C-alpha positions as CSV (number, residue, x, y, z in Angstrom):
1,M,75.9,108.8,0.7
2,K,73.1,106.3,0.2
3,P,74.4,102.8,-0.4
4,L,73.7,101.2,-3.8
5,H,71.0,98.6,-4.0
6,P,72.4,95.0,-4.4
7,L,70.8,94.7,-7.9
8,S,72.5,97.9,-9.0
9,L,75.8,96.6,-7.8
10,A,75.3,93.4,-9.8
11,L,74.4,95.3,-13.0
12,L,77.5,97.5,-12.5
13,A,79.7,94.4,-12.1
14,C,78.3,92.9,-15.3
15,A,79.0,96.1,-17.2
16,C,82.6,96.3,-16.0
17,A,83.1,92.6,-16.9
18,S,81.7,93.2,-20.4
19,A,83.9,96.2,-20.9
20,Q,87.0,94.1,-20.0
21,I,86.0,91.2,-22.3
22,Y,85.2,93.3,-25.4
23,T,88.2,95.2,-26.9
24,P,87.5,97.0,-30.2
25,P,89.9,96.0,-32.9
26,A,92.6,98.5,-33.9
27,P,92.1,100.3,-37.2
28,T,94.9,98.3,-38.8
29,Q,92.9,95.1,-37.9
30,L,89.8,96.4,-39.5
31,Y,91.4,97.4,-42.8
32,T,94.0,94.8,-43.6
33,R,94.8,94.1,-47.2
34,S,93.8,90.8,-48.7
35,P,96.7,88.3,-49.2
36,L,96.3,88.8,-53.0
37,L,96.9,92.6,-52.7
38,Q,99.8,92.1,-50.4
39,K,101.7,90.7,-53.4
40,V,101.0,93.8,-55.5
41,G,103.1,96.9,-55.5
42,I,105.9,98.9,-57.2
43,D,109.4,99.0,-55.8
44,Q,111.5,101.7,-57.5
45,K,114.8,100.4,-58.8
46,M,116.4,103.5,-60.2
47,G,119.4,102.7,-62.4
48,A,118.5,99.0,-62.7
49,Q,119.4,97.3,-65.9
50,V,116.5,95.5,-67.6
51,P,117.4,92.1,-69.1
52,L,117.8,92.8,-72.8
53,D,117.8,89.3,-74.2
54,L,114.5,88.1,-72.9
55,T,112.4,86.7,-75.8
56,F,109.0,88.0,-76.7
57,D,106.7,87.9,-79.8
58,D,106.0,91.1,-81.6
59,E,102.7,92.1,-83.3
60,S,103.4,89.9,-86.2
61,G,104.3,86.8,-84.2
62,N,108.0,87.2,-84.8
63,P,110.5,86.5,-81.9
64,V,112.1,89.7,-80.6
65,T,114.1,90.9,-77.7
66,L,114.0,94.2,-75.8
67,R,117.5,95.0,-77.2
68,Q,115.9,95.7,-80.6
69,Y,113.9,98.7,-79.3
70,L,116.8,100.4,-77.5
71,G,119.1,103.1,-78.8
72,K,116.5,105.7,-77.9
73,P,114.6,106.4,-74.6
74,V,111.8,103.9,-74.0
75,I,108.4,104.4,-72.4
76,L,107.8,101.0,-70.9
77,A,104.2,100.0,-70.0
78,L,103.6,96.6,-68.2
79,V,99.9,95.8,-68.9
80,Y,97.7,93.0,-70.4
81,Y,95.6,93.6,-73.4
82,E,92.3,92.1,-72.1
83,C,92.4,94.0,-68.9
84,P,88.8,95.3,-68.3
85,S,89.8,98.8,-67.1
86,L,93.1,99.9,-65.8
87,C,95.5,98.9,-68.5
88,N,93.5,100.7,-71.2
89,L,93.6,103.8,-69.0
90,I,97.4,103.5,-68.7
91,L,97.8,103.2,-72.5
92,N,95.3,106.0,-73.1
93,G,97.3,108.2,-70.7
94,V,100.5,107.6,-72.6
95,L,98.7,108.3,-75.9
96,H,97.3,111.7,-74.7
97,S,100.6,112.7,-73.3
98,V,102.8,111.9,-76.3
99,K,100.3,113.5,-78.7
100,D,101.1,116.8,-77.0
101,L,104.8,116.4,-77.5
102,S,106.8,117.8,-80.4
103,L,109.0,114.7,-80.0
104,N,108.0,111.9,-82.3
105,A,107.6,108.2,-81.4
106,G,110.0,106.1,-83.5
107,E,112.2,109.1,-84.2
108,D,113.0,110.4,-80.7
109,F,111.7,107.7,-78.4
110,Q,109.9,104.3,-78.3
111,V,106.7,103.2,-76.6
112,V,106.9,99.5,-75.6
113,A,103.9,97.7,-74.0
114,V,104.5,94.2,-72.7
115,S,101.7,91.9,-71.7
116,F,102.4,89.9,-68.5
117,D,99.5,87.6,-69.3
118,P,101.1,84.5,-70.9
119,R,97.7,83.5,-72.4
120,E,97.6,86.5,-74.7
121,T,98.6,86.2,-78.3
122,W,100.3,88.3,-80.9
123,N,96.9,88.8,-82.6
124,M,95.7,90.7,-79.6
125,A,98.9,92.7,-79.6
126,A,98.4,93.5,-83.3
127,A,94.9,94.8,-82.6
128,K,96.1,97.0,-79.9
129,K,98.9,98.4,-82.0
130,Q,96.5,99.2,-84.9
131,T,94.2,101.1,-82.5
132,Y,96.9,103.2,-80.9
133,V,98.9,103.9,-84.0
134,A,95.7,105.1,-85.7
135,Q,94.9,107.4,-82.8
136,Y,98.5,108.7,-82.6
137,G,98.1,109.7,-86.2
138,R,101.7,110.7,-87.0
139,P,103.7,109.5,-90.0
140,G,106.0,106.7,-88.9
141,G,104.0,106.0,-85.8
142,E,104.0,102.3,-86.5
143,N,107.8,102.4,-85.9
144,G,107.4,103.9,-82.5
145,W,104.6,101.9,-80.9
146,H,105.3,98.2,-80.0
147,F,103.1,95.7,-78.3
148,L,104.7,92.4,-77.1
149,T,103.5,89.1,-75.8
150,G,105.4,86.1,-74.5
151,P,106.0,83.4,-71.9
152,E,105.5,84.1,-68.3
153,L,109.2,83.5,-67.6
154,S,110.1,86.5,-69.8
155,S,107.4,88.9,-68.6
156,K,108.0,88.0,-64.9
157,K,111.8,88.5,-65.1
158,L,111.2,91.9,-66.8
159,A,108.6,92.9,-64.2
160,D,110.9,91.9,-61.3
161,S,113.8,93.8,-62.8
162,V,111.9,97.1,-62.6
163,G,110.1,96.3,-59.3
164,F,106.7,95.8,-60.8
165,H,104.7,93.2,-58.7
166,Y,101.4,91.8,-59.9
167,A,99.2,88.8,-58.9
168,Y,96.6,86.7,-60.7
169,D,93.1,86.6,-59.2
170,S,91.7,83.2,-60.2
171,I,88.3,83.9,-58.8
172,N,87.7,86.9,-61.1
173,N,90.1,85.8,-63.8
174,Q,91.9,89.1,-63.6
175,Y,95.3,90.4,-62.7
176,A,95.8,92.7,-59.7
177,H,98.6,95.3,-60.5
178,G,99.7,98.8,-60.0
179,S,99.5,101.7,-62.4
180,T,102.8,103.2,-63.7
181,I,104.9,103.7,-66.8
182,I,108.7,103.4,-66.6
183,L,111.3,105.4,-68.6
184,L,114.4,103.6,-69.7
185,T,117.6,105.0,-71.1
186,P,118.8,104.1,-74.6
187,E,120.9,101.4,-72.8
188,G,118.0,99.9,-71.0
189,R,118.4,101.3,-67.5
190,V,115.5,102.5,-65.3
191,T,115.5,106.3,-64.9
192,K,111.9,107.4,-64.0
193,Y,108.6,106.1,-62.8
194,F,105.4,108.0,-63.5
195,Y,102.4,106.9,-61.5
196,G,98.6,106.9,-62.1
197,I,96.9,107.1,-65.5
198,N,97.6,110.8,-66.4
199,Y,101.1,111.8,-67.3
200,P,101.7,115.5,-67.7
201,S,103.3,116.1,-71.1
202,R,105.9,118.5,-69.6
203,D,107.0,115.9,-67.1
204,L,107.2,113.2,-69.7
205,R,109.1,115.4,-72.1
206,L,111.7,116.3,-69.4
207,G,112.0,112.7,-68.4
208,L,112.7,111.7,-72.0
209,V,115.2,114.5,-72.5
210,E,117.0,113.5,-69.3
211,A,116.9,109.8,-70.1
212,S,118.5,110.5,-73.5
213,N,121.4,112.3,-71.8
214,E,120.0,115.5,-73.3
215,T,120.6,114.4,-76.9
216,I,116.9,115.2,-77.8
217,G,114.9,118.2,-77.0
218,S,115.6,122.0,-77.2
219,P,117.7,124.5,-75.3
220,V,114.5,125.4,-73.4
221,D,114.4,121.8,-72.1
222,Q,117.9,122.3,-70.7
223,V,116.7,125.4,-68.8
224,L,113.6,123.5,-67.5
225,L,115.7,120.6,-66.3
226,Y,117.7,123.1,-64.3
227,C,114.6,124.6,-62.8
228,Y,112.6,121.4,-62.2
229,H,113.6,118.4,-60.1
230,Y,112.1,114.9,-60.4
231,D,110.6,113.7,-57.1
232,P,110.6,109.8,-57.0
233,S,108.0,109.7,-54.2
234,T,105.4,111.4,-56.4
235,G,106.7,110.5,-59.9
236,K,106.5,114.1,-60.9
237,Y,108.7,117.1,-61.6
238,G,108.6,120.0,-59.1
239,M,110.1,123.4,-59.3
240,V,113.4,123.9,-57.4
241,I,113.2,127.5,-56.0
242,M,116.9,127.8,-55.4
243,N,117.7,127.0,-59.0
244,V,115.1,129.4,-60.2
245,M,116.6,132.1,-58.0
246,R,120.1,131.4,-59.3
247,L,118.9,131.5,-62.9
248,G,117.1,134.8,-62.2
249,G,120.3,136.2,-60.7
250,L,122.4,135.2,-63.7
251,L,119.8,136.8,-66.0
252,T,119.9,140.0,-63.9
253,L,123.7,140.1,-64.0
254,G,123.7,139.5,-67.7
255,S,121.2,142.3,-68.2
256,L,123.3,144.7,-66.1
257,A,126.5,143.8,-67.9
258,A,124.8,144.3,-71.3
259,F,123.5,147.7,-70.1
260,M,126.9,148.8,-68.9
261,I,128.6,147.8,-72.1
262,L,126.0,149.7,-74.1
263,M,126.4,152.9,-72.0
264,L,130.2,152.7,-72.2
265,R,130.1,152.3,-76.0
266,R,127.8,155.3,-76.2
267,D,130.1,157.5,-74.0
268,F,133.1,156.3,-76.1
269,H,131.4,157.4,-79.3
270,K,130.5,160.8,-77.8
271,G,134.0,161.4,-76.7
272,A,135.4,160.5,-80.1
273,A,132.9,162.9,-81.8
């Protein structure tokens, strides 16, 4: 083999040295979240009790507590009313979903939106309520939609109790936060989280029926609750194949039993004749 020229050896040595000096950063180093976003997230706290005696202001500026809105299942939305995008999408998602339900806000469940921006006033809450009650368009809707404001101490304690973490971005004068609605039982315990901005009406209905301890809804809902299982990781209901097969088996056995009884009765009447 012909020996390498001294210049070639020098270039090769430089290349090897450069390769040792430069180490590409790992993917996790390239795509790290900012310190602000590291404070944002949603930790599920199934069964957690929300503090019922925290003080807020309602749409008329009157002091209220969460306890006043319980006794029925509650759809809780943690938002702020001057949010430039996401919060409106969350509330619109709730509106579109509940409009497709036969259940009525105020009669069967409550919608409670709480602003976590302490700078917002009850006048802003009143404007939001007027907009959504008008779009809901059902009699008594004003008794089922509630928009609250209050001090940071109250909203922060409520958010922490349900695992909702948000952070204020002073540069853009906005809040960074997640997108979810939370179902509470009539006693104020967390029972479901629905993520995103679109909440399927079927899932929301089943969640409300389950949260109410099945005191609202129809017999069909009880069958659907047997066939569908809530998946906390996705915030949705999925079909449980084994339960469907069991239900199908019961229906088949019932049909066979009814057929046998019918045939026996016919044979009995023929024998009597």
